[in-house]
C-alpha positions as CSV (number, residue, x, y, z in Angstrom):
1,M,1.4,-16.1,-126.0
2,D,2.3,-14.1,-129.0
3,A,5.7,-12.6,-129.2
4,T,4.4,-9.7,-131.1
5,D,2.4,-8.5,-128.2
6,P,3.1,-4.8,-127.7
7,I,3.6,-5.2,-124.0
8,L,6.3,-8.0,-124.4
9,S,8.0,-6.1,-127.1
10,H,8.3,-3.0,-125.0
11,E,9.7,-4.9,-122.0
12,A,12.3,-6.6,-124.1
13,G,13.4,-3.4,-125.8
14,A,13.5,-1.6,-122.5
15,G,15.8,-4.3,-120.8
16,R,18.5,-4.4,-123.6
17,P,19.4,-0.7,-123.6
18,A,19.8,-0.8,-119.8
19,F,22.4,-3.6,-120.0
20,L,24.4,-1.7,-122.7
21,R,24.3,1.5,-120.7
22,G,25.8,-0.2,-117.6
23,W,28.7,-1.7,-119.6
24,R,29.5,1.6,-121.2
25,L,29.5,3.3,-117.9
26,W,32.1,1.0,-116.4
27,A,34.3,1.4,-119.5
28,I,34.1,5.2,-119.2
29,L,35.0,5.0,-115.5
30,G,38.0,2.7,-116.2
31,G,39.4,4.9,-118.9
32,A,39.1,8.0,-116.7
33,A,41.0,6.3,-113.9
34,A,43.8,5.2,-116.3
35,L,44.0,8.8,-117.7
36,A,44.2,10.2,-114.2
37,L,47.1,7.8,-113.3
38,V,49.0,8.8,-116.4
39,L,48.5,12.5,-115.7
40,F,49.4,12.1,-112.1
41,G,52.7,10.3,-113.1
42,R,53.6,12.9,-115.6
43,G,52.8,15.7,-113.2
44,G,55.0,14.1,-110.5
45,K,58.0,13.8,-112.8
46,K,57.6,17.4,-113.9
47,D,57.5,18.5,-110.3
48,T,60.6,16.5,-109.4
49,G,62.6,17.9,-112.3
50,A,61.4,21.4,-111.5
51,N,62.4,21.0,-107.9
52,R,65.9,19.6,-108.8
53,A,66.6,22.4,-111.3
54,G,65.3,25.3,-109.3
55,G,65.4,24.4,-105.6
56,R,68.3,22.0,-105.0
57,P,71.8,23.5,-105.6
58,V,74.4,21.0,-106.8
59,P,77.3,20.6,-104.2
60,V,80.6,21.4,-106.0
61,V,84.2,22.3,-105.2
62,A,85.6,25.4,-106.9
63,V,89.1,26.7,-107.1
64,Q,90.2,30.2,-108.1
65,A,92.1,30.5,-111.3
66,R,95.4,32.3,-111.0
67,Q,97.7,34.2,-113.4
68,G,101.4,33.5,-113.3
69,D,104.3,31.5,-114.8
70,M,104.0,27.8,-115.4
71,P,106.9,25.4,-116.2
72,V,106.3,23.0,-119.0
73,S,107.9,19.6,-118.4
74,L,108.2,16.3,-120.1
75,T,107.9,13.3,-117.7
76,G,109.1,9.8,-118.5
77,L,109.9,6.6,-116.6
78,G,113.6,6.2,-116.2
79,T,116.3,3.9,-114.8
80,V,119.2,5.0,-112.7
81,T,122.5,3.7,-114.3
82,A,126.0,4.0,-113.1
83,L,128.5,5.8,-115.3
84,S,130.5,2.5,-115.5
85,T,130.1,-0.8,-113.9
86,V,133.1,-3.1,-113.4
87,T,133.2,-6.7,-112.5
88,V,136.4,-7.3,-110.5
89,K,138.2,-10.4,-111.6
90,S,141.5,-12.0,-110.8
91,R,144.2,-11.8,-113.5
92,V,146.1,-14.8,-112.2
93,D,145.3,-18.2,-110.9
94,G,145.8,-19.0,-107.2
95,Q,144.3,-19.4,-103.8
96,L,142.5,-16.4,-102.3
97,V,144.0,-15.8,-98.9
98,R,142.5,-12.4,-98.0
99,V,139.3,-10.3,-98.7
100,A,140.1,-6.7,-97.7
101,F,136.7,-5.1,-98.4
102,T,133.4,-4.9,-96.6
103,E,130.3,-5.5,-98.7
104,G,128.6,-2.2,-99.7
105,Q,131.8,-0.2,-98.9
106,M,132.7,2.9,-100.8
107,M,136.0,2.3,-102.4
108,R,138.6,4.6,-103.9
109,Q,140.5,3.8,-107.0
110,G,143.6,1.7,-106.1
111,D,142.2,0.5,-102.7
112,L,143.1,-3.2,-101.9
113,L,140.1,-5.5,-102.5
114,A,141.7,-9.0,-102.1
115,E,145.0,-10.8,-102.1
116,I,146.0,-14.1,-103.7
117,D,148.8,-16.3,-102.3
118,P,151.9,-14.5,-103.7
119,R,154.5,-17.2,-103.0
120,P,154.2,-19.1,-106.3
121,F,154.8,-15.8,-108.2
122,Q,157.7,-14.9,-106.0
123,V,159.3,-18.3,-106.9
124,Q,158.7,-17.6,-110.6
125,L,160.3,-14.2,-110.2
126,M,163.4,-15.7,-108.6
127,Q,163.7,-18.3,-111.4
128,A,163.4,-15.6,-114.0
129,E,166.0,-13.4,-112.3
130,G,168.4,-16.4,-112.0
131,Q,168.1,-17.3,-115.7
132,L,168.7,-13.6,-116.5
133,A,171.9,-13.5,-114.5
134,K,173.1,-16.7,-116.1
135,D,172.6,-15.5,-119.6
136,R,174.1,-12.1,-118.8
137,A,177.3,-13.8,-117.7
138,A,177.4,-15.8,-120.9
139,Y,176.8,-12.6,-122.9
140,Q,179.7,-10.8,-121.2
141,N,182.0,-13.7,-121.9
142,A,181.0,-13.8,-125.6
143,L,181.5,-10.0,-125.8
144,A,185.0,-10.3,-124.4
145,D,185.9,-13.0,-126.9
146,L,184.6,-10.7,-129.7
147,N,186.9,-7.9,-128.6
148,R,189.9,-10.3,-128.6
149,L,189.1,-11.6,-132.0
150,Q,188.9,-8.1,-133.5
151,G,192.5,-7.5,-132.5
152,L,193.6,-10.9,-133.9
153,V,191.9,-10.1,-137.2
154,Q,193.8,-6.9,-137.5
155,Q,197.0,-8.8,-137.0
156,G,196.0,-11.4,-139.6
157,I,196.1,-14.3,-137.2
158,I,192.5,-15.4,-137.7
159,S,190.1,-15.2,-140.5
160,R,187.3,-12.7,-140.9
161,Q,184.8,-15.6,-140.8
162,Q,185.6,-16.4,-137.2
163,L,185.0,-12.8,-136.2
164,D,181.6,-12.8,-137.9
165,T,180.6,-16.0,-136.1
166,Q,181.5,-14.6,-132.8
167,S,179.6,-11.4,-133.6
168,S,176.5,-13.5,-134.3
169,S,176.9,-15.3,-130.9
170,V,177.0,-12.0,-129.1
171,A,173.8,-10.9,-130.9
172,Q,172.1,-14.1,-129.9
173,Y,173.0,-13.6,-126.3
174,E,171.7,-10.0,-126.5
175,A,168.3,-11.4,-127.7
176,T,168.4,-14.0,-124.9
177,L,168.9,-11.3,-122.3
178,K,165.8,-9.4,-123.6
179,A,163.7,-12.5,-123.4
180,D,165.0,-13.2,-119.9
181,Q,164.2,-9.6,-118.9
182,A,160.7,-10.1,-120.2
183,Q,160.3,-13.2,-118.1
184,V,161.4,-11.2,-115.1
185,E,158.9,-8.4,-115.8
186,S,156.2,-11.0,-116.3
187,A,156.9,-12.6,-113.0
188,K,156.9,-9.1,-111.3
189,L,153.6,-8.3,-113.0
190,N,152.0,-11.6,-111.8
191,L,153.2,-10.8,-108.3
192,T,151.6,-7.4,-108.6
193,Y,148.3,-9.0,-109.8
194,S,148.2,-11.2,-106.7
195,R,147.1,-8.0,-105.0
196,I,143.7,-7.1,-106.5
197,T,142.9,-3.4,-106.2
198,A,139.8,-1.3,-107.1
199,P,140.0,-0.2,-110.8
200,I,137.5,2.6,-110.3
201,A,136.0,4.5,-107.4
202,G,132.5,3.5,-106.3
203,R,130.4,1.2,-104.1
204,V,131.4,-2.4,-104.0
205,G,128.7,-5.0,-104.0
206,L,128.4,-8.4,-102.4
207,R,131.4,-10.6,-102.7
208,Q,131.2,-13.7,-104.9
209,V,134.1,-15.7,-103.5
210,D,135.3,-16.3,-99.9
211,A,138.9,-16.5,-98.7
212,G,140.4,-20.0,-99.1
213,N,138.9,-20.7,-102.5
214,M,140.9,-21.1,-105.7
215,V,140.3,-18.3,-108.1
216,R,141.1,-18.2,-111.8
217,A,141.4,-15.6,-114.5
218,S,138.7,-17.4,-116.5
219,D,136.1,-17.2,-113.7
220,A,132.9,-15.5,-115.1
221,S,131.4,-14.2,-111.9
222,G,134.5,-12.5,-110.6
223,L,135.1,-11.4,-107.0
224,A,132.7,-8.5,-106.8
225,V,131.1,-5.7,-108.8
226,I,132.0,-2.0,-108.3
227,A,129.6,0.7,-109.5
228,P,130.2,4.5,-109.1
229,I,127.3,6.4,-107.7
230,Q,128.7,9.9,-107.6
231,P,127.9,11.2,-110.2
232,I,125.2,8.9,-111.7
233,N,123.0,8.8,-114.8
234,V,119.3,8.5,-115.3
235,V,118.1,7.1,-118.7
236,F,114.5,7.9,-119.6
237,S,112.3,8.2,-122.6
238,V,110.0,10.9,-124.0
239,P,107.5,10.7,-126.9
240,A,109.0,11.3,-130.3
241,D,106.4,14.0,-130.9
242,D,107.9,16.1,-128.1
243,I,111.6,15.7,-129.1
244,Q,111.6,18.9,-131.1
245,K,110.9,20.9,-127.9
246,V,114.0,19.4,-126.4
247,L,116.1,19.9,-129.5
248,G,114.9,23.5,-129.8
249,Q,116.1,24.4,-126.3
250,S,119.4,22.4,-126.6
251,T,120.4,24.1,-129.8
252,K,120.2,27.4,-128.0
253,G,123.0,26.3,-125.7
254,R,120.7,25.9,-122.7
255,K,121.4,23.3,-120.1
256,L,118.0,21.8,-119.5
257,P,117.3,20.9,-115.8
258,V,116.0,17.4,-115.0
259,E,114.4,16.3,-111.7
260,A,114.2,12.7,-110.5
261,W,111.0,11.8,-108.6
262,D,109.8,8.7,-106.9
263,R,107.4,6.3,-108.7
264,D,104.4,8.1,-107.2
265,L,105.6,11.6,-108.3
266,K,105.3,12.8,-104.7
267,T,108.9,13.1,-103.5
268,R,111.7,14.8,-105.4
269,L,114.9,12.7,-105.1
270,A,117.6,14.7,-106.9
271,E,118.3,17.5,-109.4
272,G,120.5,17.2,-112.5
273,S,120.7,18.3,-116.1
274,L,120.3,16.8,-119.5
275,A,123.5,15.2,-120.7
276,A,122.7,13.4,-124.0
277,I,120.0,12.7,-126.6
278,D,119.8,9.5,-128.5
279,N,120.2,9.6,-132.2
280,Q,117.1,7.6,-133.2
281,V,113.5,6.9,-132.4
282,D,112.6,3.5,-130.9
283,P,110.1,2.1,-133.6
284,A,108.6,-0.3,-131.0
285,T,107.6,2.5,-128.5
286,G,107.7,5.7,-130.6
287,T,110.0,7.3,-128.0
288,V,113.5,8.8,-127.8
289,R,115.9,8.0,-125.0
290,L,117.5,10.8,-123.1
291,K,120.3,10.7,-120.5
292,A,120.6,13.0,-117.5
293,L,123.5,13.5,-115.2
294,F,123.1,13.9,-111.4
295,T,125.8,14.7,-108.9
296,N,123.9,12.5,-106.3
297,D,125.7,14.1,-103.4
298,D,123.3,12.7,-100.8
299,R,123.4,9.2,-102.6
300,T,119.6,9.0,-102.9
301,L,119.8,7.5,-106.4
302,F,120.8,3.9,-106.6
303,P,121.9,1.9,-109.7
304,N,118.9,0.2,-111.5
305,Q,116.4,2.1,-109.5
306,F,113.2,3.1,-111.3
307,V,112.4,6.9,-111.1
308,N,110.2,9.4,-112.9
309,A,112.3,12.0,-114.7
310,R,110.9,15.5,-115.3
311,L,112.6,17.5,-118.0
312,L,111.9,21.2,-118.0
313,V,111.7,22.4,-121.6
314,D,110.0,25.8,-121.3
315,T,108.3,28.3,-118.9
316,L,105.1,30.0,-119.9
317,R,104.9,33.6,-118.7
318,R,101.8,35.4,-117.3
319,V,99.2,32.8,-118.3
320,V,95.9,31.8,-116.6
321,I,96.5,28.6,-114.6
322,V,93.7,26.2,-113.5
323,P,93.6,22.7,-112.1
324,T,93.7,20.1,-114.8
325,A,90.6,18.5,-113.2
326,A,88.6,21.6,-114.1
327,V,89.1,21.2,-117.8
328,Q,86.5,19.1,-119.6
329,R,86.3,17.9,-123.2
330,S,83.4,17.8,-125.6
331,P,83.1,17.4,-129.4
332,Q,83.1,21.2,-129.7
333,G,86.4,21.5,-127.7
334,A,87.6,22.2,-124.1
335,F,85.5,24.0,-121.6
336,V,85.3,24.8,-117.9
337,Y,82.4,25.5,-115.5
338,V,82.7,29.0,-113.9
339,V,80.9,29.9,-110.7
340,K,79.2,33.3,-111.4
341,A,78.4,35.9,-108.7
342,D,74.8,34.5,-108.3
343,D,76.2,31.0,-107.5
344,T,75.2,29.5,-110.9
345,A,77.4,27.5,-113.2
346,E,78.4,28.9,-116.6
347,M,79.9,26.7,-119.2
348,R,82.9,28.6,-120.7
349,P,84.8,27.4,-123.8
350,V,88.6,27.7,-123.3
351,E,91.7,27.1,-125.3
352,V,94.4,24.9,-123.6
353,L,97.9,26.1,-124.0
354,A,99.8,23.4,-122.1
355,T,99.3,20.8,-119.4
356,D,101.9,20.0,-116.7
357,G,100.7,17.4,-114.3
358,D,97.9,18.8,-112.1
359,E,98.0,22.3,-113.7
360,T,96.8,23.5,-117.1
361,A,97.6,26.8,-118.7
362,L,94.8,28.5,-120.7
363,K,95.5,30.7,-123.7
364,Q,92.0,32.3,-123.7
365,G,88.5,32.0,-122.3
366,L,89.2,32.8,-118.6
367,T,90.8,35.5,-116.5
368,G,92.7,35.2,-113.3
369,G,90.5,35.4,-110.1
370,E,87.5,33.6,-111.6
371,R,86.3,30.4,-109.8
372,V,86.3,27.2,-111.8
373,I,84.6,24.0,-110.6
374,T,86.8,20.9,-110.1
375,D,84.5,18.5,-108.4
376,G,80.8,17.7,-108.9
377,L,80.9,18.3,-112.6
378,E,78.9,15.2,-113.6
379,K,75.7,16.7,-112.1
380,L,76.1,20.2,-113.6
381,R,74.1,21.8,-116.4
382,P,74.6,25.4,-117.7
383,G,72.7,27.7,-115.3
384,S,72.6,25.1,-112.5
385,K,72.6,26.5,-108.9
386,V,75.7,25.4,-107.1
387,A,76.5,25.0,-103.4
388,L,80.1,25.6,-102.3
389,P,81.5,24.2,-99.1
390,K,81.4,26.6,-96.2
391,P,84.8,27.8,-95.0
392,P,85.8,26.4,-91.5
393,A,84.8,28.6,-88.7
394,A,87.6,30.6,-87.1
395,K,88.7,29.3,-83.8
396,G,88.5,31.9,-81.0
């Protein structure tokens, strides 16, 4: 059969376009389905964003800004130190026969702490007094001879040389008497040192030696340590950049108050005042050391205790005060979110004047009575609807 037959040619030409038309139809249907999925996904995201922006208020916590006075303080970690710490040691060697204090006892200056066996020192004193008496008798005899020789010289019976020799003997005995008297005083002093008393008033620590042991003046540990706790010092550091604030107030003759707080800054332990400022900056830390004096009447401060010292350097008058948590930072500066009357959030630029712990004083940008947001800030945008917690219902 001839391939050029019109009938065959028509059938072949009619079959090929039908196949192509079916392939194209499936391609068009697939593309339409993909486009529908994309549009559906985009439409769902837009709806979700619209619902979140318009219909879902952001839960936040807001606090009302207030106008008033705010203290400006410098806080630094400090150490409680005694005005003076004394290690009580024996000044003589001997056997410790008595310990007269209780560990941790408050002592007054001059109170008996311990006693060393006094008998060896009593014997030394007796020996020194005996030698003094012997040499005093010899001195008196030499002095009497001198008086007699002076009369004989005037009569021309003896030479002047014999009189000078006797005068020298009397002078030697006088020197011997002074040395003997020094030995007596030394023995008395050692006898006094056998009774060890408190050199200063304060709290005595744990004893280092028990009764019955031999103690020596060369012992390094001593018998005990006494540290006064009333009054007491706190040494703390502040940044060198802030020292001018302290110096500016000190030069005016003001006595700057200092408070001692616990390590968590929750409990105030004592109140005192600034006593001294160091004369140099520590190059390792960039801080300056300050010393505060506390009366410590209730004995809450203890030597070597770690505390937080808060030094009041100034008081800002009639400023707007907000919680520090409400102040946010951006490349353009500080700002806060203010709750408007329609319960929407407004981003308000502010200028910070000073920060003291949980409170911040603002120079401008806010007025007293406005509500600032302190919690829930990470979800906010300018103009966002906010939801404030409902006040608790009044109990009937």
